[in-house]
Each structure stands twice: as structure tokens, then as C-alpha cells.
N, C-alpha and C positions, 0 to 999 in steps of 0.2 A: 143428355146427362144420365137419364134413367137407364138407357141402353148400355152406357158405359159401366154403370154400377152392376147391372145384371151380368155383363160380361166378366167383370172382376169377381163377382160371387161364384160364377161357374168355374172360373179359373182356380179360385181358392178351394172349391170342392174337389176339383180334379187333382190338385196337389195333395189334398188330404187323403184321397182315395189311393193315390200312388204311394204315399208315405206310410199309411197305416200298417201294412205288413212289416215294413222295416222297423217301425216303432214297436210293434208287438214282439219282434225278435230282440232288438237291442235294449229296449226299455223294460222288458219284463223282468221283474225281480225274482230271484230264486228263493225258494223256501228255506233251503239249507245252504249256508255259506260258511265254510269251515276249514279247519286245519287239523292234521294229526299232531298232537302235542305229547305223545306218549313218553318221550325222553326228557321232558322238562325237569323232573326230579333228579334224574341222572346228571343233567347239566348243572343244576343248582348245587348238588353235593360235590361236584368237581370244581365249584367256585365261580361259575358263570353268573353274572349279574345282568339282568336284562334292562334295556333302556328304550325309551321312546325315540322317535326320529330326531327329536331336539336334544337328546342326551339325558333326559330325566329318568332316574332309577324308578322302576315299577315292576310289580309281579307280571309275569308273562300273560296271565289271564286278563289282567287289566288292559295291557297293551293290545291284546287281541280283540277284546270287546270294543275298545275305542277305535279300532281299525275297521270295524264293520263285521267281524266274525260273530256268528250267532250260535255256532255249535262246534264242539271239539270232539275229535275221534281219539279213542284210546284202545290199544291192543291189550288183550287179556290172555296171558299164558296160564296153563294149568298148575304146574308146580315147578316154576323156574328156579334155577340156582341163585341163591341170595335173595330171592323174593322180588327182584325187579320185574315189572310187568305182571306180577301176580295179582290175585284178587284184592288183598289188603292194600297193595300199592295203588291199585286203580280206584278203590273206594275213597281213599284219601284225596286222590287227584280229582275225582268227580265232585267231592265236596267243595273244592276250590273253584271248580268251574261253575257250579250252581250258585255259589256265593257271588260270583261275578256276573250272574245273569245269563250264563251260557248253557245251552242244551248239551247233553252228553250222548255220544254215539259209541256204543260198546262193540268192539270188534273181537269176537271170540275166535282165537286161533285153533283151539282144540289140540294143543301141543304144549310141551314144556319149553319150546323154543320157537324159532321162526317157522311159520307156515306160509308157503308160496308155491308156485308151480313146480319147483324143483325139490321142495321139502314139505312133507305133510306127515311128520313122524308122530305116531301114536304116543300119548303120554305114558310115562313109566308106570307099570303096575296095572294099566288098563287091559281088559281082556281083548283077545283078537277074534274069538268066536262071535259071529254076527248077532246071535240072540242076546248074549251077555253084553256085547258092546252097545247095542241099541238101548238096553236098560241103563247101562252106566252113563251114556251120553245124556239120557233124559234126566237122571238124578243130578248130574253135574250142572247141566244147564239150569235146572230148577233151583239148585242151591245158589248159583251165581245171581240169577234174577231176583230171588228172594232177598239176598244179601243187599243188593242195591236198593230195593224197596225199604228194607229195615233201616238203612242209613238215610232214607229220605232223599235219595239221589236217583230216582227212576230215570232211566235213559229214554230218549225219544226214538232211537233206532238201535236195534241189535242185529248184527250180522252173524249168521250161523256158518262160520267158516271164513277163511281168508284166501282169495284167489284159488278157488277150488276147481278150476277147469279140469285138472287131472284127478279129481276126487280129493278126499281127505281121510284122515285116520287110516293111513296106510299100514299094512297091506290090505286090510279088510275092505276099506272103502276106496280102493284105487281103481281108476278106469282100466279095463272096460266093465268093471263090476257095477253097472248102473243100478241094478236092483238093490244092492247093498247101500249105495250112495243115496238112493231115494228113501230107503227105510231110515237111514241115519238122519237125513234132513227132516223127514216127517217127525221123528222122535224129538229132535231139538226144537222144532216149531211147537209141538204139543206141550213141551215143558214150559215154554214162554207163555203160551195160552193158559196153562194151569197155574202159573205163578201168581204171587200176590201183587205183582206190579200193577199200579193204577196211577194214571191211565196206562193201558197196554201200549208198548212201543211198536213202531213199524218193524216188521221182520224182513231182513234182507238176505238175498243170496248174492255172492260177490265173485265174479270171474275176472281174469286178466284179459288183456288185448281187446279192450272195448271197441276199438276201431274195426275189428274183424267180425262181420256179420256171420261168416261161416263158423267161427269159433263159438259164438253165442248160440246160434241156431242148432248146431250139433249137440251141445251139452243139454240144452233145455228140452229138445225133442226126445233125446235118449232118456233122460232122467224122468220126465213127465209121462213117458209111455209105459213106465214100469208099474204105475198104480199107487204105491204107498204114499208118494208125494203128490199132492194135488195143488192146483193153482191157488186155492184159497189158503194154503199153508204159509204163503209169504206175500208181502205187499210191495216189495221193492226189488229191483235188479240193480246191483252196483257193478261198476266196471272200473278197472285201472286203465289209465290212458297216458302213456309216457311217449314223448317224442324222440327219445334217444336210443330206442332198442330196435327200431325198424323204419326204413324209409316208407313203408306202406301205412304208417300210422298218421295219415293225413287227416286234417280237419274234415275234409269232404267224406272220407271213409267213416270217420266217427259219426257224422250226421246220418249217413246212410244206414249204418249199423243200428244206431239208436232209433231211427225212424222205423226200421223193420221190426225192432223189438217192441216198440210201442204198438204198432198195428197188429202184431202177432199175438202178444200176450196181455197188453193193456196195463202193465204194471208201472208203478212210479220208477223213474230212472234217475240215477245219480252217478256222476263221475266221482268216485271216492278217493282216487289217488291220481295226482298229476304233479309234475315239477317242470321248471324251466331254469337253465343254468345262467349264472352270471359269469362263469368261466368254463370253457370247454375246448381247450387247445388241441386235444387229440381224441375226438369221438370215435368209438369203436364202429359205429354204424352211421351211414348218411342220415341226415335229418329229413323229415318229410318235405316234399317239394313246396307245399303251400305254407311252410313255416320258415323257409330259408331266409326270408327278409327280416325276420325278427332278430334283433341283436341279443348277444349274451350279456345283458346288463339288467339292472333293476327295472329300467323302462321296458326292456324286452319281457321281463316277467309279467309286468302289468299288462302288456299287450297280449301275451299268451293267455293269461287268465281271462281277459275280456273276450278273446276269440273263442275259447272253450265255453265260457259262460253263455255266449251268444248262441252257440250250437245247442247246448243243453236247453236253453230257454225257448229255442225255436221248435223243439220236438214236443209232441203231445205227451203230457205227464212228465216232462223234464223237471226235476225238482231241486237238484243241488250239485254243488261242486266243492271238493275238498283238496287242499294242497297237502302233500305228504311231508311231515316233519321239517317245516321251514326254519326251526330254531335249534336244530341239533348240531351245534358248532363243532363237536368232536367227531362228526361223521359228515363233513360238508358235501362230499360227493353223493351221499345218500344211495350208495350201491351202484351208481351208474359209472360210465367211463368219463364223465365230466368232472371237473375239479371242484365245482361249487354250485349247488342248487338252492342255497339258503336264501331266506328273506330277511336275515339279520347279518350283521358283520360278525367277524370272529370274536369281537369283544361284547357281543350281545345287543348291539344297537339296531333298532328296526330300520330296514331299508324303505325307501319310498314305495316300493312295490307292495308292502304289507297293507297299505291303505286301499288296495284295489277292491277289497271286499265291501267297502262302503258304496261302491257303484255298480255292483253286479246283482 
């Protein structure tokens, strides 16, 4: 009898040893679980009324918090037409988030409009001379940071630029002018460090194509080799990771890229943008091979987020995952060739997929 018990105990230990790595991957909770909700005010002004999955009317921030979201991402434009996505717009939005118990992640675009790999237009009236631009960027970043502190909505993360793989503040900070890019990033980081923000936020640099180690490696090797930007100027590396722009955007490639980033630079890693469609009848590009079994449904969105979260959690310093604009009903395709990537219905009702944040 004793021998049988010992055998069973050894078997239990063996099972635990085998399962522990899997549990560490799947069960590890991410620090930042969030969504970009930048367009919520636009939606509300257009008449959208958000609802829980059971149809109860509620502010979007309340629905997000109850779904397991703990941080919201907000894009900030410098001087946008009509004020949408500008500083005052974002301060008001941040107050709502804080009141709901949500952290705020400020995404500085350093443009009057969209900033992405194809557009990094310098704000109107800003200088193009590198010396003057470095100074202007410092002053603007300091102003924004201090404004958030004054309104008692200090962000937990600030991204200095949005998808800046080809540089930012064009033409001065456009690749291959890596010296200028390094100087500008160093200036923005210094402004946050010198601000009144307390506690100080995590400073992030954000590139696109997070699945491509070559893309990440090239940018950071080039920009850090210039000198003005040093590793201590930032805490986080953020990446965009979308499945519908390249068949090479596999989960396996994402894991390889993040693993290499972690071992090379030791920074905290966050997937700051991702989506999965509920409808995609005519995709422009083939989907990654290891995602082809995931359906274009709310259940598919849940599975996609679980898969990506597992990758992030399995990597050293993997910290967070953000879904991009899940409630922007007037832009359901979210810039992709898919018809709908939202986590809410067209009438603002939460889909089952929104609750995925409670489990990642």
C-alpha cells in the first residue's frame, strides 16, 4: 500500500513538472490589459449608446472595467481640426477613465492628424530645423505631461510617437536620418522626466510589424548607435501586431521577435495594437497560417486575444496587450480590408469577446 502511495506521489510530481511551463504561459496574468478607446466621444456625439452584453445601458468605461480592462489607450494630436483627439479632448476622456478605476496610456502622435508608417506629418507651425525642432518637441511634451498632472489624471504609460518605424516628425526625423530621430526621442523622454508627473509613467517607443524581428532589430540598432538616445531613456517597447496585413504575421514569428527583443534590450514588451475580424469576406492579404483555424466571429476574437496574450505572457518582460478601437462603430473595418473588427455590435452592445480581458 505504501509503495502504491509513493508511486502515485511520484506520478503527481511528474505531472506538475510537465505542466508548470504551460501554466506559467497560459495562466500568467498580464499587467496591462486594455483597449484603445480614443473615439468614444466621437461615437457618443453621433448618438451611439453603449450597452452591456445583456443590453443594459452604461458608459463605455464602466463596460470596459467590468469586462476586465484595466487600462485605456488614448491618441493625442497636437492641433487637430475641431479639437477631436487634441489635449483638452483627452484630458476629459482621461478623467472618465480614472473615475472608473482605469489606468490611462497616452499615445502621443506628434502630428495634427494620423501618424503611422505612411504618415508622420510635422504639426503646422512647428520648425523643421533640427535644433529648433528638438526644443519645440521638448516644450510640447512637457506641456502635455504637466497638463495631465494638473488635472490629476497622470498616465501610467506615455508613448513618444506612434508606429515610428520610418521615423517621425517628417521630414526632419524621417529615416535614414537616425541621428535626428535619436535626438528627438531623447528630447521627448527628457521632457517626461522633467515634468511634474508623479508617479512618473513608463516611457514607450512604439513600432509596427511586431512579428518581424528584422524590423525591430534594424530600427533599434540604428537609433541607439547614434548616441543621443540611450537605453535608460525608455522603459517599454510597444509593437503593433495585426493578422490581416501579411501572411508572415504568425504567432510563432511574434513570439520569436518578442523573445529576441527581450534578450537583446531587456525592456518591458507590450502588444499595443491588435484586432480580429467578425467579418472578412474579401481580405486583401492571406491570413497567417497558424491563425487560419480561428473563425471570424466573437468567439474567434476571444481565441485570438487568448493566443496573443499567451505569447506575450510567455516572453520575459511581456507586460500587456491592447485591442485597437473595439467600439468605433462608425469605422467598423478599422482601416483594414475586413468588414468588421469591433467587439460591439453596430448598436453599441458588447459582444461576448469583450469579456476576454477578465481571463488574460
